[in-house]
N, C-alpha and C positions, 0 to 999 in steps of 0.2 A: 504494500501500499502505500510506501514512501516513508519521510519522517516522522518522528514523534508527532512534531506538531502539525502534521495532518491526519497521525491517525485521532489527538486530542479532536482537530475540527470535525471528523468524521463520529464520534459521539457527542456532539452537541456540547452544550456550556453545560458541566456538574458542579457543582458549588457548595462547600459548606458554608453551613449557618448556623449559627446557635451552641455549636459545639457538637452539634450532629452532621455527618456526610450522607448521602446519596447512598443506597445500596441497591446495584442495580444486577441482574441476572447477567451472564456473561452472554446470553446469545439477544439480548433487548437493542436494540433498534433505536437511539436517541439522533434525530436528525439535524443536520446541522443548521443552526439557529436556533432550535427546543433549547430549554434551560429545564435544569432537573435540579433543587434547591434545596438544601436542610433536610429535616426527616423524611427523607420518601426511601418507599423499598416497592421494587418493582420487579414485579415475577418474569419467570422464563416464558418467551417467545414474544412479550409484548412490544411494543413498539409506540415513541412517540415522536410526532413528526413536526417536520417545518413550522417554524414561532410558535409553535406551543409552551406553555407553560405550566410546568407542575412545583408549587412553590409549597414546603413545610417548615413554612419560617415559624408560627407560635403552637404548630400543631403537626400531627402527622397525617401523610398522607402514605397511602394505603393501595400499592394496584396490584391486581391477582396475574392468573400465569393466562397469554392469548388475549390479552386485552390492547385495544387499539385507538390509540388518543389522537386524533386526525389535528392536520393542520391549524393554528391561530387556535385553538382550545388553550382554555386557563383554568388549572383546578388548582383552590387554595380554600385554605382551615377558616376557624374563627380565635380570635384571640381569646374568647374568652367564653368558648365553646368545644366546639368538638375538633376530630379532625376530618377527612375525606378520605370514604372506602371504596372500592371497586373493584368488584370480583370478579371472577375468572370469565374471558370469553365475552367480554365487553366492546362494544366500538362508541365510541365519541365521536361526534359528528362534526365538521369542520367549524370552528369559533363559538362553540359550547362554554359556555362559563358553569364550573361544578365548585359549589360552596360548602363547604365544612356538611358533607350532606353522606348517603349509606347508597351505593350502587349496588344491589344482586349480581349475580352473576346472570350471562346468556342476555345481557339486558341490549338494547339501542337506542343508543339518546341523540335524537337527532340535532341536523344543523343549524346552528345559531338559539337552540335551546339553552335556558338558564334552570337549573336546580340550584336552590337556596338552601340555606341553614336549618339542619335539624330533618327535610324531607330526606325519605327514604323511598327508592326504587326497586320492590321484589321481583327477586329471579322471573326470566323470561317478559320482563314488561316492555314495553316499546313508548319513547317519549318521543312526540310526533317535532319534526322540524318548528323552531319557534317558537316553541311553548313555553309558557313561565310554571314549575312546579314550586308553590308558595311555601315559605319557611313550615317546616312542621308537616308538610302533607304524607301521604302514604299514598303510592301510586300501587296498585294491588300488583298480585303477580300474574303474570298471563294476559297483561287488559292493557290496551293502545290510549293514550293519555294525548290530548293535545288541546290546544287555546291557553288564552290567558286571561284569567287566573286558569292553567291547564285542569281539565275532569274529564273522567273517564267516556271513553266513547266508544268503546267496544270491545270484547274480548279477539285476541290475537288471532289470526288465521295461522291453519295447519302448517300453508306456504310459508307466511311471514317467521312464524317458529324454526321453520325449518332455513329460512333463507340467513337466521340469525345464528345459528347452528353451523353455518357450509362456510 
């Protein structure tokens, strides 16, 4: 691949903060221009794409295995509350904001959606593009939620479940 500086660019910007350094599995892809900062753990097979920011400055961020954090997404925590927790096999679309919340496994979070403090997205749920999940809300397992504020629209179809799992 080249020099040591080229290798560090290929892993994006990975910085310690507040006495914590990110723990990133060896096969995780962190794109150039992405930043992973502080108390962050990212599981095997996951990826953090261009200009995404994963910032565990005041609390922890935990991202499971095979999860995909797409371009421009911001994952942050609350200084007064909890961290952000993302399960396995999750796709978070471009420019989403994930703030001090919990996202279960096998979820799809649409582009430009926002999930706020204390919200929970249960396993197998879909949050539509542009949706706003209000603080403290629970997106029920196996449901599609959309709107601002987000609400349940319908159960996730078998085709959608299969799409998420691929």
